[in-house]
N, C-alpha and C positions, 0 to 999 in steps of 0.2 A: 266274731271273725267276718261275717258277712257285712256288718255295718262298716267295719274298717275298710273292706274291699270297695264298697260303694263310695265311701268318702275319698279313698285314694283315686279311684277312677274319675270321680267328679273333679278332683283337684287337677288331674292331668288334662281333662277336657277343657277346663278353664284356661290352662296354658295354651292349648291348641287354639282356642278362640282368640287369645291375644296375638298369636301368629297370624290368624285370619285377618284380624283388624289391621295388623301392620301391612298386609298386602292389599286390603280393601277397606279403607277408612270410611267409605260411603255407606257401608251397611252396619255401622255401629249401633244404630237404634234397634234394628231388627235382631241383631246378634245378642244384644243385652237382654232382649225378651226371651230369646232362645235359652240363654243361660238360666234365667228365672224359671222357665218351663222345666228344664232338666233338673233343677234343684227340687222343684215340686214333685216331679216324677220319681225322683230318688226316694222320697218319703212314702209314696204310694205303691210303687212297683218294685222297689228294692233292687237287688243285684240283677234280676231279670231284665231290667231296663238296658243294661250294657251287654248281657250275654245272649239275649233273645230278641228284644224289641228293636234296638238300634241295628243289629245285624240284618233284621228284616228289611230295613231301609236300604242297606247296602245291596241286598239281593234285588230289590226293586230297581235300584240304580243300574246294576249290571244288566238286568233284563231289558231295561230301557235303552241302554247303549247298543244292545244286540238287535232289538226290534225296531229302534228308531222312534219309539213312542213310549211314554211312561204310563204304566197302568198301576193305579193306587189300590192296594189291598193290604190288610193286616194292620198290626198296631203302629201307631205314630204316623199313619199315612193320610190323615185327614188333610184335605186341600185348603189352600189359603182362602179361596172363595169360589163361587160358580164360574167366575171369569178367569181366575188364575188357578190352573189345575196342577199345581205342584205342591208337595207337602209343606205345611205351615212351618214345621221345624226346619231350621236352616234354609228358609226360603230364599234368602239373599244369595246363597251359593247355588241352589237348585236352578235359579233363573239365569245363571251364567252357563248352565249346561243345557237346559231345556227352555223353550219359550213358554208363554202363558198358556198355550194350548197343549202343553205337555209333549210337544214334538221336539226331537233332538235338533239342536242348532247346527248350522253349517260350520260356524266358527266356535267350536266348543272351547271354553277356557279350561285348559288342562290343569292349571294350578288349582282352580276351584274344584275340579273333579277330584284331584288328590286330597284336598282338604275334606271334602264330603266323605270320601272313602275312609280317611283316617278317623274322623269323628264317629262314623257309624261302626267301625271295626275295632275300636280301642279295647273293648272288653270281650271280643268274640272268642278268644283262645284262653281266657283266664281259667286256670285249673280249679274247677269246682266239681263236687260230687253230684252226679245226676240223681234225680229223684227216683225212688223205687218203681214208680209207674213207668218212667222212661226206660229204666233198665229192663223191666219186665217186657215192655213193648219191643225193645231191641232183641231180647232173647226169643220172643215169639217169631219175629221176623227172621231170625237166624234159622229157626226150625222150618219155617215156611219155605225159605230158599232151599234148604237141604232136601226137603221132600220133593221139590219141583225138578230136581236135576235128573237127567237121564242115567239109567244104569249102564255101567261100562260093558263093553263086549268081552273083555278079559276078566279073569277072576282076581280082582285086586284084593279080595278078602282072604285069599289063600296064601300059604307060605311061599309058593312059587308061582311065577307068572309065565305062561307059555306065549312068548312074544311072536312065535311063528303063526299063531292063530289069528293075528290081526290081519294077515294076508292082504286081500284086496279091499278090506274095509277102509272107507275114507270119509271125509267130512260131509260129503254130499249124501251120505246115508240118511241124514235127518230129513231130507226132502222126499215126499211121497213119489213113487214111480208112476202112479196112475191117478190123475185127478178126477176120474169118473165118480169115485165114491164121495167126493166133496162137492162136485158141481153136477147136479142131476136134474135141473129144472129146464133149462133151455140150452140150445147149442152154443149161443154166444157166451154165456158164463163159463161153459166148459173150455172154450178157446182162450178166454182171458185168464182163467185159472191155470191152464197148461202153459201159457206164455210166461206167467210169473214163476211157475215152478222151474221152467227151463232157465230163466234168468238166475234164479237162486242156485241151481245146480252149477251153472257156469261160474258164478262167483265163488262158491265153495271149492270147485275144482281148481280154480286159480290159487286159492289159499293152500290147497293140498300140494300143488306142484312146488310152491315156494317153500312150504314146510319140509317137504322131502329133500329139496336141495340144501336147505339150511341144516337139517338134522344130519345128513350125510357129511356135510362140510365140517361139522363139529369133530368128527373123527371118533375112533374107538376109545371108550373109557375103561381103563384097567386101573383099579384103585391102587394096586401095589406098584405098578410101573409109574403111574402119575405121582404117587407119594415119593418115589425115588427121584423123580425129576425135580420135584419141589426142593428136596434136600440138596440136590446138586447145585441148585441156584440160590442157596442160602435163604430159603423161604420156610424153614422148618420141615416138617413132614407132611404138610397139607392138612392133616387131621388137627382139630383143635376144638376147644370148648367155646360155646357162645358166652357172651357177657351177662346174659339174663338168667332168670330162674329156670329150673328144670322140673319135670313132673314129679321126681322123687323128693323134691325140696331139699337138695343137698347144698352144702356150702361150696364155694368155688374150689377150695383145696381138697374137697372130698370127691369131686366129680370123677377123677381118674381111677378111682377104686372100682367103678363100673359094677354096681350091684346086680345089674341085669344086662344080658346080651342075648336077645331072642334068636331062634333058629332061622327065621326069615332074614334077619340081618346078616347072620353068619354065613349064609350061602354065597353072598356077594362080597361081604367084608369079614373075612375070617378073623375071629378074635385073636388067634395066635399070631397073626401078622399085622393086625390093625389096632388091637386094643391093649397090647402089653409089650414090654421090652424083652429082648432075648435074655433068658436065664431068670426071669421073674418067677418067684416062688408063690405068687398069689393064686388063690383058688379060682377055678373057672366060675364066672358069674352064672346066675340062674337063667335058665331058658324060659324067660318070662317077658312078654311085651307089655310094658306099663302103658296105660292110656294117657294121652296128653291131657293136660289140665287147663280148663277154660278160665280166663281172667277178664275182668272188665277194667280197662284203663281209662282214666279221665281224658276226654278229647275235647268236647264242647258241652255246654249245658243242655244242648238238644239231644245228644246221644253219646254213649260211651264208645270206646274202641274195643272190639272183642278180639282177643289174641289167645293163643294156646302155648303153654309151656311144654316143650317136647321132652321125651325121655333122654337121659344123659347119653346113652350109647348112640341113639339116633342122631342127636345133634352133633355128636363127634364126627360121624360119617357124613352128615349133610354139609358140614363145613368144607370137606374135601370136594364134594360135588360143586359147591359154590365157587371154590378156587378154580376148578376145572372150567366152569362156564366163563368165569372172568378171563382166564388165560386164552381160551379158544375164541371167544368173541372178539377180544382185542387183536388176536392174530388174524382173524378172518376179516374184520372190518376196520381195524386200525383206529378205533375211536369214533367212526361214523355210525350212524343209525342208533347205536346203543352203547352206553358205558355204565356199568353197574355201580361205579364209585363216584362218578362226576355228573352232576346235573346242570352245571353252569352253561354247557353248550345249548341246552334247551332254552335257557333264558335268552341267549343271543337270538335264537330263532323267534322267540316271542316278540321281541322288539321289532324285528324285521317284519314279521307278519302283521303287526299292528299298524304298520305304515302302508303296505301295499295290499293287504288282505289276501295274499296269494295262498296262505297257509291257514289251516283251522287247528284249534286246540281242543282236545277231547278229554273229558274226565269220565270215569266209570263209577257206577254205584256198586258197592260190595264186590269188588273185582275178584278178590281171592275166594270169597264164599261162593261165587257163581262159576268158577273155573272147575269143571268136572273132570273126573278120570276119563270119561268118554272122549272129551276133547284132547286131553294130554296124550292119550295112547295113540291117537291118529296124527297129532303133530309130530311125535317122535317115532313113528312107526318104522322109518328107514334107518334108525339107529338103535338096534336091540340092546346094545351094551348100556347106553344111557337110560333107556326105558326100564331095563332090569334093575339098574342101580336106584332109579327113582322109586320103583316099587319096593325095593328092599329097605330103603331108608325112610319110607313113609309110615306114619303111625295110622293104624286102621280105626282106632276107637278114641273117642273124646269123653272125658269125665267132666260132668257139669255139676257143680255144687252151688246152689243158689236158693235163697229163701227157705233154708232148712231142709232141702230135698237134694239127694244125690242121684244122678241119672247118668246113663252111658249111651252114647250116640255112635252108631256105626256110620262112618263118613262115606258119602258119595262124592263130595268135592275132593279135589286132589290134595289140598292141604290148607290149613288155617294160617292166618297171620301169626308170626312168631316162629315159623319153620324157616330154616336157613335157605331152603331151595324154593320157597314160594316166590320171592321177588325175582330171581333170574328166570324161573320157568314162565311166570306170567309175562315177563318182559319179552321173552322169545316168542310166546304165543301171540301177543298183541302186535309185535313187529311183523309177524307173518300176515296178520289180518290187515294191518295198515298198508303194507307193500302191495298186497293183492287188490285192495280198494283203490290204490293209486295207479296200478298198472292195468286195471281191467280194460279190455277192449283191444288187446294186442297180444302177441306171443310173449311168454314168460322166458326171460333169459337172464343170465348173470350180468350181462352188459347193461340191460335195461334196469335191473335192480340197482346196480351200483351208481347209475346216473341220478338216482333219487337221494344220494347221500346228504345233500344239502336241503332236502325238503321233508324227509321223514326222520323222526326221532322218537324214541320210546324210552321212558324211565318209569318202570313199574306200571301203574295204570294211567300215567300221564302220557298222552299220545299227541304228536304233531304230525300232520300230513297235509298234502295239497287239498285246497278247498274243494276241488272237483271230486275228490274221493270221499267226502264227508257222508253223503247220503248212502253210498254203497257200504261204508264201514258200519253205519247204524244197522243196515239190513243184515250184514254178516253177524254182527253181535246178537241180534234178535234170533237168528237161526241157531246160534251156538249157546243160547240161554244166558248170554251176557247182557248187560244193560248199560246203555250210555246215559250219563247224567246230563240231560239236555240243559238243565238250569245252569250248569257250570261248563258247558261246551260252547265254543264261540266260532262262528264262520261268516256271519253277515256283516257285522259292524266293524269298527276299528279297535275294539277291545279284545285282547288275547291274554290268556292266563295259563301257565304251566310251570310245574316244579317250583312253586312259590314266587314266581316272577310275574308281575302284572304290567302290561304295556298298553298304552293308548297313543296312537299316532307317532309311535317311536319313542315316547317318553315313559319313564319309569313311574308308575302310579301305585306301587306296592305299599300298602299301609303297614305300619308297625303294629304287631299284635302280641303284646306281652302276655306271658303266662302267670307271672307273679307280680303283684303290686303292693304287697304288705311286707314290711321289713320285720319279720318275726324270727329270724334266725340268720346265721352266717351265709348260707347258700342263697337265701332270699335277698339279702343285702347285695350280694354280688349280682344277682339277677336284675335288681333295680338299677345298678350301675350300668349294666349292659343295655338295658332298655333306654336309659338316659342317653347313652352314646348312640344308639340306633336313631332315636328321635333327633339328636343333634346333627347326625350325618345327613338326615333328610331335610335339614333346614328348619326344623321345628324347634328353635332355640328357646322360646318361652316354655313350651311343653317340656323340653329337656330339663330346664331349670326347676319347673314344678315337680317333675318326677324325682329329681335329685333331692328335693326338699322333703321327700318321704323318708329319707334316711335320718338318723340322729345327727344333731349338729356336730358332736364330737367326732363322729365318723367322717362326716363330710370334710372337716378340716384336715383330715389325715390322708386324703386321696391325692396322688400326684396327677398333674396334667401333662399329657404326652401328645406329641405331634404324630402325624401319619408316618413319618420316616423313622420313628424311634422304636425299632424292633426290639423285642425282649423286655419292654416295660409295660406294665398294666396300669390303667388309670382312666381318667376322663379324656376323651378325644378332643383335640383342638385343631383348628385350621391354621393357627398362628405359631405352631411350635410348642415346645415344652416350657413348663413353669414349675419350679419347686421352691419359690421364694417364701411360700406360706408354711413350709415344713421345717421342723426342727432338724438341725444339722450337727454333725460331730466328725472328728477325725479318729478313725480306727487305727490305733498304733500297732495292733497285732497283724492286721491285714494290709496296713499302709494304704488306706483309701479313704476318701470322703464318703460319708453316708448320710442318708436322710431317714427320718422316722415316718413310715407310711403304714396305713391300714392294709391288711392283707388277710387272706384265708390261710389256715393251716389245718393239717389233718393229724390228729393224735391217734396212734394205733398201738395195740398191744400185740406184739409179735411172739410167735411160738416156733420152736424148732420143728422141722418137717423132715421125716426120714422115709426110706423105703423106695420101692420101685415106682409107685405112682408119682412121686416127686421127680424121679428120673425121666418118666414118660413126659411129664409137663415140660421139663427142661429141653428134651429133644423136640417137642412139638412147637416150642416158642421160636419166633422168627429171629434169625441171626442179626446181631447188631454189633458192628465193629467199634462203636463209640461207647456203648454201655454194656456192662456185664449182664448176663442173663442169670438172675438169682431166683430160684424157686424153692430153696431149702427153708425159707421162712414164710409163714403165712400170717395174715392179719386176723386175729381172733375177734377183735372189736375195733371199730373205726368210728371216730367222731370228728366232725368238721367243726372247727372253732375259728373265730376271728379275733384279731388283736393287732397291736402296733409292733412292727418289727423294723430293725435297722437294715436298710438295703443300700446298695451302691448309688452314689449320686449320678444322675444323668448329665454327662458333660455338655450335652446340647441344650440343656434347660436355660431359658432366658426369660426375662420379664416381658409380659404382654403390654401392649399399648391399648388402653381401654377405648373402645369405639362407642360413641353414643349416636343416636339419631334413628333413621329409618331402618327397615329390615334388610340386611345384606342378602346377597344371593347365596344359595347353598354351597356353591363351589368357590366362593370368594374367601378372602382372609377374614377369619372371625375368631374371637377369643372366648375362653371360658371365664366367667366372672364369679 
């Protein structure tokens, strides 16, 4: 498997190099040597060449764009010579971005920059299992972060939380009130230390004022009333199950049976009103809080993503809280500052900021793992109803099964990744921090806050704010035990990155990072088609063709070519419209239509009847759809994705392409699929 992945990635890289040569014929000699080096490295380094070594070059490139000078370190970073201080690998492209002294050029070739990023990032996101040592290291870091967090002021480990006890506690509590214990040598250090503490207190007090305003503006959360509001607006009942796994390891159609409903949850979300239908004859679930279950999900070869599967009843109620946050934030800001479902507006700010450098993009390290209950209880202190609901729906304990050992961890963090409320809560917290860092130095008012609607934006742990507030934001993060990933945060140069969009001088330089490159199943074949389309849309037509060649020839001949305006048809993207001349055709006398035989995915399932009140609860919880019936009386006992050739309607807009030969066309010009 690893060898086939290495061969596939090398095959795509060779296609990218052909695109590079089409744009820069003068570097043909050095680029051919680069391909030979990569071929040799594949034999000695294996898959790590694409998942670890080449991404290191991309990191060096981005740091060089931020600092204005290239600093070589790590694998594949050996310089051309003592006089030419750029990496030997792809030196022809490096010298169009940096000069021979490794200083950033005034007239950076953005196309060369994009090619470099694409070559270095092609294997960065390929799904591979991390080594046991890296998993063990990630788990140790998880425990270290957990032990370093402050203990909350409220009793989050109890069944009830006394929100009135938060009182006058605020974020500035983390600053010492008297520096004398820290500065006891000379008078001058005492003065300097006191000034820093006062600055920190003012920063955190600004955050607290914004948080109090925002928490009050969210309004009172009543689960029963808000659920009724959702039903009145054809949104179901607000409660619903998540799409992923749960701690009890139940199937999707078994979740509404609710084997457990703990007393802590029942105080805010009564089972009789939130967990069953009227007249249901089901037994009351056990008063038992199941620990969430830790999972390692493939992310990159460097480290896995650590998530937790929540108990079924907790996830059911967390989804209502998520819907409440979405509704209230949209009503409060109208899509400005924060949108929990749309990150495209962040991309627009990225391209703007890469031109004028007025905005900074910030990325955090282990954002959810470092967000403590201590911070959350102070951010939401002015909204007891929301704070009480967050406590009730939070899982207090985490079950860790790894390396043959089972362990339980009592959490100080608010919640792990995988919880439905983690994303909205951390987005709200980071929005308060970004607004305070941007507004510091003047009075905090709603008018001043809303004036920042085109400058501040938060989506999870991706933050955009005015460059003037970048240093203050880092300081606030440090005081609240959060950590800015300075290697992926940008404020000085012209490069900006946020929410998957990379911009430089207003141009899109986002590389394609496929997760699957080996066609070993129906889903992987479709993933390769999607990757080919992504490369094609970026103007990497040779790379797109090389990627498509990874599919079996018989399958390639059965894929339709569709234009950008051909909605409803799947296939290979083309700038010159549709083409179905290569497909078998027939007239369907039963449906009275012309059809073509195309390759497509199909799902074969074995369905079983489903009865009882849990099925009725799922029906009520599902979102109303006036076009399609809501059917929950059948469930899929087994599901298998298969691929094959099916007869589908002919695209009436399909036409023959005119084959173009010659130089490399522009990405946004007319171009065909051959």
